[in-house]
Every structure is written in structure tokens, then in C-alpha cells.
C-alpha positions as CSV (number, residue, x, y, z in Angstrom):
1,M,-7.2,25.5,3.0
2,N,-4.3,28.0,3.1
3,T,-0.5,27.5,2.7
4,Q,-0.1,27.0,6.5
5,E,-2.7,24.3,6.5
6,F,-1.2,22.7,3.4
7,T,2.2,22.7,5.0
8,S,0.7,20.9,8.1
9,L,-0.9,18.3,5.8
10,L,2.5,17.6,4.1
11,E,4.2,17.3,7.6
12,E,1.4,14.9,8.7
13,M,1.9,12.9,5.5
14,T,5.6,12.7,5.8
15,L,5.6,11.8,9.5
16,A,3.2,9.0,8.9
17,A,5.4,7.6,6.1
18,E,8.5,7.8,8.4
19,A,6.5,5.9,11.0
20,A,5.5,3.2,8.5
21,D,1.8,3.9,9.4
22,G,-0.1,3.1,6.4
23,E,-3.6,4.1,7.8
24,R,-2.4,7.4,9.1
25,F,-0.7,8.1,5.8
26,A,-3.8,7.3,3.7
27,R,-6.0,9.6,6.0
28,C,-4.1,12.5,4.3
29,F,-5.9,11.6,1.1
30,T,-9.4,11.6,-0.1
31,E,-11.3,8.2,-0.4
32,D,-11.0,8.3,-4.1
33,A,-7.3,9.6,-4.3
34,I,-4.8,8.7,-6.8
35,Y,-1.1,8.4,-5.7
36,Y,1.4,8.2,-8.6
37,D,4.6,6.7,-7.1
38,Y,7.7,6.7,-9.4
39,I,8.7,3.1,-8.4
40,Y,5.6,1.4,-7.4
41,G,3.1,3.1,-9.9
42,A,-0.4,4.4,-9.5
43,H,-2.4,3.5,-6.3
44,Y,-6.1,4.2,-6.1
45,G,-8.0,5.0,-2.9
46,R,-7.0,5.0,0.7
47,K,-6.7,1.3,1.1
48,D,-4.4,0.9,-1.9
49,I,-2.3,3.9,-0.9
50,A,-2.0,2.5,2.7
51,H,-0.9,-0.9,1.1
52,M,1.7,0.8,-1.1
53,L,3.3,2.7,1.8
54,Q,3.2,-0.1,4.3
55,N,3.6,-3.2,2.4
56,L,5.7,-2.2,-0.7
57,F,7.8,1.0,0.2
58,R,8.4,0.3,3.8
59,R,9.1,-3.4,3.1
60,D,12.0,-2.1,1.1
61,A,13.2,0.8,3.3
62,D,14.7,0.4,6.8
63,N,13.5,2.2,10.0
64,D,16.0,5.1,9.2
65,Y,13.6,6.3,6.5
66,R,13.3,10.1,6.4
67,W,11.1,12.3,4.2
68,E,10.9,16.1,4.5
69,M,9.2,18.7,2.2
70,F,10.6,22.2,1.7
71,D,9.4,25.5,0.3
72,P,5.7,24.5,-0.1
73,V,3.6,26.6,-2.3
74,F,-0.3,26.5,-2.5
75,D,-2.8,28.3,-4.6
76,G,-6.0,27.0,-2.8
77,R,-6.3,23.9,-5.1
78,M,-2.9,22.9,-6.1
79,G,0.4,22.7,-4.3
80,Y,4.1,21.9,-4.9
81,A,7.0,21.2,-2.6
82,W,10.5,19.8,-3.2
83,S,11.7,17.1,-0.9
84,L,14.7,15.1,0.4
85,S,14.2,11.6,1.4
86,S,16.7,8.9,2.6
87,F,16.8,5.4,3.7
88,T,18.9,2.2,3.9
89,S,17.7,-0.5,1.5
90,L,16.2,-3.8,2.7
91,V,15.8,-5.1,-0.8
92,P,17.9,-8.3,-0.6
93,Q,20.3,-7.6,-3.5
94,F,20.8,-3.9,-2.2
95,K,20.5,-4.5,1.4
96,G,22.4,-2.1,3.6
97,N,23.0,0.5,0.8
98,F,22.1,4.1,1.9
99,V,20.2,6.3,-0.6
100,V,19.3,10.1,-0.6
101,I,16.8,11.4,-3.1
102,D,15.6,14.8,-4.0
103,G,12.3,15.4,-5.8
104,M,9.4,17.6,-6.6
105,S,5.8,16.7,-5.7
106,R,2.5,18.1,-7.0
107,F,-0.7,17.9,-4.9
108,I,-4.3,18.4,-5.9
109,I,-6.3,19.2,-2.8
110,R,-10.1,18.8,-2.3
111,D,-11.8,19.4,1.0
112,G,-8.6,19.7,2.9
113,L,-7.1,16.3,1.7
114,I,-4.9,15.2,-1.1
115,T,-6.8,13.9,-4.0
116,E,-4.0,13.5,-6.4
117,Y,-0.3,13.2,-5.7
118,R,2.4,13.0,-8.4
119,E,6.2,13.1,-7.9
120,S,9.2,13.6,-10.1
121,V,12.4,12.1,-8.8
122,N,15.7,11.3,-10.3
123,G,15.5,7.7,-9.9
124,G,18.8,7.1,-11.8
125,V,20.6,8.8,-8.9
126,A,18.8,6.5,-6.4
127,M,19.6,3.4,-8.5
128,Q,23.2,4.2,-8.7
129,Q,23.3,4.6,-4.9
130,L,21.7,1.3,-4.5
131,G,24.2,-0.4,-6.9
132,V,21.7,-1.3,-9.6
133,E,23.3,-2.9,-12.7
134,P,23.2,-0.8,-15.8
135,A,21.2,-3.3,-17.7
136,R,18.5,-3.3,-15.0
137,M,18.5,0.4,-15.0
138,A,17.9,0.5,-18.7
139,K,14.8,-1.7,-18.2
140,V,13.4,0.5,-15.4
141,F,14.1,3.5,-17.5
142,A,12.1,2.0,-20.4
143,R,9.2,1.2,-18.2
144,W,9.3,4.8,-16.9
145,T,9.4,6.1,-20.4
146,G,6.3,4.0,-21.4
147,W,4.4,5.4,-18.4
148,L,5.3,8.9,-19.4
149,K,4.4,8.5,-23.0
150,E,1.1,6.6,-22.1
151,R,-0.1,9.3,-19.7
152,A,-3.2,11.2,-21.0
153,E,-1.5,14.5,-20.4
154,T,1.5,13.4,-22.5
155,V,-0.7,12.2,-25.3
156,T,-2.5,15.5,-25.4
157,Y,0.7,17.5,-25.1
158,L,2.4,15.5,-28.0
159,S,-0.7,15.9,-30.2
160,K,-0.7,19.7,-30.1
161,Q,1.4,21.9,-32.4
162,P,4.5,23.6,-30.6
163,N,3.8,27.1,-29.4
164,W,6.5,28.7,-31.6
165,R,4.6,27.5,-34.7
166,K,1.4,29.3,-33.5
167,R,3.0,32.7,-33.0
168,P,3.6,35.1,-35.8
169,P,7.3,35.9,-36.3
170,Q,8.6,39.0,-34.5
171,S,10.0,41.8,-36.6
């Protein structure tokens, strides 16, 4: 896969998401893919990924949902792109509130499909636009903090000595 093919895959994925087509969305992923969503958590395999899009996310986002990737980069195995997405909330307590979000996504590609998806989004900005109460935001931020600290990558990172301690002082 090259950068142009990677860009096409991202376009197919985002168009499927906009169309609320869970099966089409899931076909962008390998059978054993992992999709880490910052709101709905981790989803494993095509069936679960399709369920997340169609029955969780698109349950909460109106038909004006948009998602576009920009400036994709790809090295043959891993890709990144930043994105903008927007929607009107269908969540009862926030119904009718419009949200626009920017984010950064990382993709691991295998056999021309996404095998791992991770995103980093400033969810606080989204929650403010929705009108989420500060106490509820604090609970969500605590849950996100737990997810971050429990991730294997984070545990490994925190167990290592900082780089500046490994380097000899410069004269």
C-alpha cells in the first residue's frame, strides 16, 4: 500500500461513517482489528467495530455527521492523519447541540486494511460544546486518565528511566 491507497482507504472509512453504514465501515478493517474510540472504548473485530459505529456513535450523532481526514502520511505500515468531524447531538440531554472536533488518528495497516486504529481528540472541547456539566466532565476525564495509565504502552513508558538521565552531561 502506498500513500495514495492509504488516503483512499481513509476516504472510504470516513464516507462509510458519514453514511452510518457499519458493515461498509468495518470492511476497512481486518477481521481481527482493534478500534480504540475515545468515547466508546476499545472494539475488537469487524462485527464489534460495525456495532460501535452504527449502534453507539450514530445513535448519538444526527444525519449531519461529517468526518474528514487531512494531511495523511504513511510509511508502508503505519499512517497518521488529522481530522475534523462535526455533528448535531441526538443524546437526549444534549439533543440539538452542534459539535465540531479536531483530532489525530494513528493507523496500523496490514494487507491493505486497518488492523489498529487509535485517536487522540480534545474531548473536553466537545463536551463543552454539548453543555456537559463540569462534575460529569470530571468523571469522564477520570475514566480517560484510567484508560491512559492502564495501557500497556503507558505502563512500559512509565517504568523506564527518563532519557535525560541516560545521557552524559554535555560540556
